[in-house]
N, C-alpha and C positions, 0 to 999 in steps of 0.2 A: 168566637172569633169570626165565624161566617156571618153572624147577625150584624157584627160591626161593619164588615165589608159591604154588606147589602145596604145598611143605613148610609154608609159613606157614598155609595153609588147614587142613592136617591138624593142625597144632599148636593152632589156636584153636578148631576145631570138634570137640568130643568126639563119640563115636559116636551117642549119642541125639539130639544137636542136628543132626548131619549127616543122620541118618535122617529126622528130622522135616521138615527143610527140603527134602529130596529127595522125601518123600511129598507135600509141598505143591506140588511141581513146579518147584523152583528147580534150574537146571542148574549144571554145573561152572564155567562162566564167571561166573555170578552169585555162586556161593560164593567164587570168587577175589576178586571185587569186595568182598564182605563182609569177607573176611580182610584185605584191604588198607586197611580203614578206611572203606569206603563203605556207606551204607544201600542196601538193595535192596528192591524191591517188584514185585508183579505182580498182574494180574487172573487169577482162576481160572475155567476154563470152567464154565458152569452152564446147564442146560436151561430153568429157569424164568426167563423174560425180564423178570419184575417184580423180580428180585433183582440185587444186586451182591455178588460174593464175591471178596475180595482179601486179600492178606497181604504181610508184609515182615519185615525183620530188620535189626538194627544191633548192633555190638559197642561197648560203652561202658567207659570206664576207671573203673569203680566197682563195688562189690559189689552183689549183689541187695538186701541190707539197705539200703544207701544209696539205691538207686533207689526202693525202696518208701517210705523216709522223704521223699524229694522228691515222689513221687507223691501222698502224703497232703496236701501243700500244694497243693490243687487249683488255685486261681487262678494261682499262680506257675508251676505245671508246665504248664498247658494254654494259657495266653494266649500269643499270637503267631501269625504266619502268618494263617490265616483265622479264628482264634478271637478274638472281640471281648471276651468276658467269660466268667467261670466261677466257680463257688463250690461249697462243701460245705454241705449242710443240717445243721441241728442234729440231735441224737439223736432228738428228736421234731420233725419239720419244722414250721416256722411261717412265716407270710407275711413276717416281717422278714428271713428268710434271702434273700429276693429283692430287698432294698432297692437293690442295685447294678444290678439288671436293669431296663432301660427298654424297655417294649413299643413297638416302632416305630409311628410315626404311620400308616403304610400299613396295618398290621394293625388299628389302631383304626378306620380308615375301612372296612375290609372287614367287621369285626365289627358295626359299626353297621347294615350292610345285609344281614347274614347271616340265613339261615333254614335249617331242616333240609333237607338234600339240595342246598343251593346256597350253599356257603361256601368261601372260600379260607383257612380257618383250621380246624385239626382240633379239634372239640369234639363232645361227645355231644349227642343230641337234647334231653335234659333240660337240659343246660347252655345250649344255644342258646335254648331257650324261656324259661329263667329270666333270661337276659341281656336279652331283650326286655322282660320284665316289670320287672326291677329297675333298669335304667338309665333315668333320667329325662332325656330329650333337652332338656327345657325349661330345665334348670339349666345354668349356665355351666361347671360342673365335670363335665359328662356324659362327656367323654373320659377324665378321670381315673377316673371310675366304672368305665369299661370296663377300664382297666388293672388296677384293684384287683380287679375281678371275676375276670379271667383269672388273676392271681396266686393268689387264694384257691382257684380251681378246681384249679390245679396242686397246691397243698398238699393239698387234699381227696383228689385222686386218689392221691397218694403215700401218704398216711396210710391210705387204704382198702386199698392194696396191702400196707402194713405189717401190717395187721390180718388180711386174708383171702387174701393171695397173688395168684396169677395170675387167679383167678376174679373178682377185683375190678377187673381192668384194663379200661380203657374200650372201649366199642363206639362208634366214631365215626359220626356221621350228617352229616358235612359234604358228602358226595357222595351221588348217587342210591342207590348200593349201600352198605349199612352195612359197616363194617370192624371186625373183632374183633382187638384187639391180642394177646390170649392165643392165638388160633388162628394168627395170623401168626408168633408166637414158636415155636409147635410146628413150623410149616413150616421155619423157619430152623434149628431144632435137627436137622432131618433132612438138612440139606445140609452135606456136607463138615465135619462137626463133629468136631474132634480132641480136644475137652475130655474126653469119656468115657475116652479112652486116657491122657490126661495126668493128670486128677484126676476120677475118677468120682464122688467125694464132693461136689465142688463142682458138678458137672453135676446131681446129684440135688438138692442144696440149692437151686439156681436154679429147678428145676422144682417143688419141694415147699415153698418158702419160705411162711411162716416156720418150718416144721417141718424136722427132720433137719439141724440145723446141725452140721457136722463140728468136730472139735477143731482147734486151731491155726488158727482162722478168725476174720477180722473182716469186717464189712460196714458200708456206709454209703451215703448218697445224695448225688449231685452233680448240678449243672446246668451247661450249656454253651450259650453264645450265639455262633453262628458264621456267617460268610458262606458261602452256598451258593446257586447259582442266582440268580434275580432278587430273592429276599428272604432276609434273614438268618433262621436257624432256631434256635429254642430247644428244647433237649432235656433231659430229666431221666432219670437212670439209677441203677440199683442196682448197686453195686460190691462184689464179694466177693474177698477176698485170703486165700490159704492157703499155708502153708509146705510144702515137700517136701525130702527129702534126696536129694542127687545127688553121687556120688563123695566122700562125706564132708563135703560142704559144703551150706549151706542155699540152696535156690532158692525161687521163689515163682510161684504162679499168680494172675493178676489177671483176673477175669471181669467183664464189664459187660453189663447188660441194659437197653436203652432202654425206659422205661415210658411216656413221652409225648413227642410231638414236634409242633411247631406247623405245620411244612411239610415236604414232600418225603419225609422218612423215616417210613414207617409203623411200622416196628419195626427193631431192630438188636441183634445180639449181637457182642460184642468179646471177644477173648481175648489176653492177653499172658503169655508164659512167660519167666521170667527164669532162665536157666541159669548157675550159677556156674562161673567158670574158676579153675584153680589159681593163676593170676597176679593174682588180685584183680579181674579184669575180669568182665563179664557179657555173654552173648549174649541179646539181646532179640528174641524171635520174636513177631510179632503177626498175628492174623487178624481180619477184620471182615466180617460178613455183614449185609446190610440189604435190606429191601423198600422200593422207591421208589414214591411216589404218582405215578400218571399214566403209567407206562411202557406200559400197555396201550391208551392212547389213540393216535390217529393222530399227534398232536403229540409225545407221549412217545416213540413209536417212532422218529420223526425225530431226536429229541434224545438218544436212549439212548446212542449212541456217545460223544457229547460229554460227557454227564454221567458216564459210566463213566471216560473219560479224565481228567476233572477230579477225580473221586474218587480215582483212583490217584495223581495228582500231589499231591493234598492229603495222602494217606498218606505218600508219599515225602518231602514237605517236613517232615511231623511227625517222621518217623523221623530225618531228617537233623539236625533241631534238638535231638534228645534229648541227645546228648553235651554240648552247651553248657549244658543244664539241670542237669547233674551237678556 
């Protein structure tokens, strides 16, 4: 029986896929699990204790093209498990794109008491100061004013990025020390980044956006509202999809860059590589790198192990659920 499993693993994982998974640190036992129809995931060692670095894989009975078609249906593809809601922004993002997103009451409570350097919601100094000026607490709809302000701020940040790229990304002043999103993405790019070897063109485009768009590339913006920790977190990301040829078949690279996040995730980079199989199946290889808010505090250090474990389980559940979405 063991020989059959090993032969199955050899038949399903072509050399480049096998080499990538081994480079990421997956061992023979995990590759056997993958070949037998199970999703696999693991945390990768990392020296920077403010980061989480993890990855996983699953084989699906669908072509890479079909996977990408389903992936484009953002809400249907992402919702489930810990994801409460998700959606795709218009070509020019507008506030109506967030109609189905409801800002939690606990976030509104926090924002009404926020000030620069002392806030439980990630916003810039300018945004926090404008919020205080623009929201009229005397009016009965003041809580709705906060929700509208936050949504408008999200849209403004995304459109600023569309115009000027990374240099327009927010510098948050919710904590005592300002936090630069662009600088944090540079830090993540330097950690176990396999994208340059898979698709250097996409890696360069993410850095240089909106310049240097490669051929055979599409990109768009998505939002996701998910359970994580004590509060749900809303994130918006830039997604880039590009084709590549592998053994005479079309594969895809899907890269995601988190542009803003309300809690916990200061920044994140995600990569999915879709390797085509001769039998019409696809090996899905995924990596996720993120910087987590508060890991350097005494409370964060105590909770780090729990948060990392929860993050890996969330990735495992996500991967496990992908075949059903096909």
